[in-house]
N, C-alpha and C positions, 0 to 999 in steps of 0.2 A: 284619771279618776282615782287610781290607787294612791297617788300622792295626796289628793284631797282627803281620802279616808284615813290614811296614816297620820298626816299632820293635823287634819281638822277634827278627827274623832278619837283615834286610838291613843295618841300621846296625851291629849287633854283629859281623856277618861282615866288614864293611869294616874294623872295628877288628882283628878276628882275622887278617885277611889282612896288614894292616900289621905286627902282632905276629909273624906267621909269618915274614915277611921278615927280622925282627931275630933271633928266637929260635925256630926251627922245632921244637926238641925240646919246649919248653913247650906249644906248641899241639897237637902230636901226642900228648902224654901227658895233657894236662888237658882237652881238648875231650871225648873219650869219657867221662872221669870226670865232668865237669860235666853232660853229657847224662844219664848214668845216674842221677846224684844228683837232677837236676831231675825226671826222670820218677818216681823213687821218691817224692820229697816231694809233688809236685803230684798224683800219682795217689792218694796216701793222703789228701790234704786236699780234693781236688776234690769238690764237691757235698756234702761233710760240713761243712767249715769255710769254704770260699769257692767262688765261681763266677767264671769269667772269661767276658766277653762276646766274641763273640756266643754265645747259648745254643743249642747244637747238640745233636742226639740223642746223639751220642757226645761228652761234655764234654771228652775228651782232645784233640780236634781244635782247640779254642780255645786250649789251652796249648801245642800242638805248636810253633808258631813261637818261643815264648819258651823252651821246653825245648831247642831245638836252636840257639839263638842267644844270648839274653841270659844265661842261667845258665852256659853253658860259657865265655862271655866273662868273666864275673865270676871264675870259677875260674882262668882263664889270667892275668888281670890281678893277682889275689891272688898267684899263684905267682911271676909276674914281679917284682912289687914286693918280695916276701919274699926271693927269691933274690938280687936286686940290692942288698938292704939299703938301699933308698932312704929309708925311714922306719923308726922304731922299731916293734917288734912290737905294742906296746899301741896305738900310734897307728894302725897298719894295721888292727888288729882293730876299733877304734872307727869308723874311717873306712869300713871295709867294711860293717859292720852299719848304720851311720847312712845311708850312701849307698844301700844296698839298700832300707832302710825308707823313705827319702825318695822313691825312685822308686815304691815300692809305694803310698805315701800319695798320690802324684800319680795313680796308676791308680785308687785308691779314690775320690778326689775327682772324677775325670772319669767314674766309673761303669764303668770297664773291669773292675774287680774288685769283687765284692760279698761282704761277710763274712756268714757264717751262724753260728748257734748260739753267740752271744756271742764270736766270734773278734774280735780287735782287733790293733792295731799292736804291742802288747807281745808277743803270741804270735807275730806275724810276725817280730819281732826275734829271738825264740828259734829260729825255724826258720832264719833267716839265720846265727845264731851256730852252730847245729848244722852247717849246710852248710860254714861257714868252718872249723870245727874238723875236720870230716872231710877237707876239702881240705888242711888243714895236716898231718894225719896221713898222708894220701896222699903229700904232698910229702916227708915224712920217709922213708916207705917207698921212694919213687922214688930218693931220695938214698942210702938204705942199700944198694940194689941197683945203685947207680952208673949209673942211666939218665940222670941229670943231673950 
């Protein structure tokens, strides 16, 4: 569980604090969204399509550090890069999906994530695509109401 806490929460929050000092609005708007999205996706898939170690009686405890750190960080970084127009949209989309899947592949390789019921990295990439698209639409909504 210590690995989940360090890699899933501590390191992402160091990045989020740095990002907060540069653009606090993005962090304040996208961290809650990223957390909600992470809980939604992980609670739907946990114990049906994947399991995260350590195996606890309440499986959501194992994903808690990742849900409150890693996934909100991804949402904030996506929004920051998109708003700043650092790279083209299609490159950002490909980079976001492949980066997330690469990290997931690492977790699968080291046994931190175990796939069930024929789940695989292709399906994982679809969940990352869905998360990125929802984050993009949330960004459009936030811009429409001039929060950013």
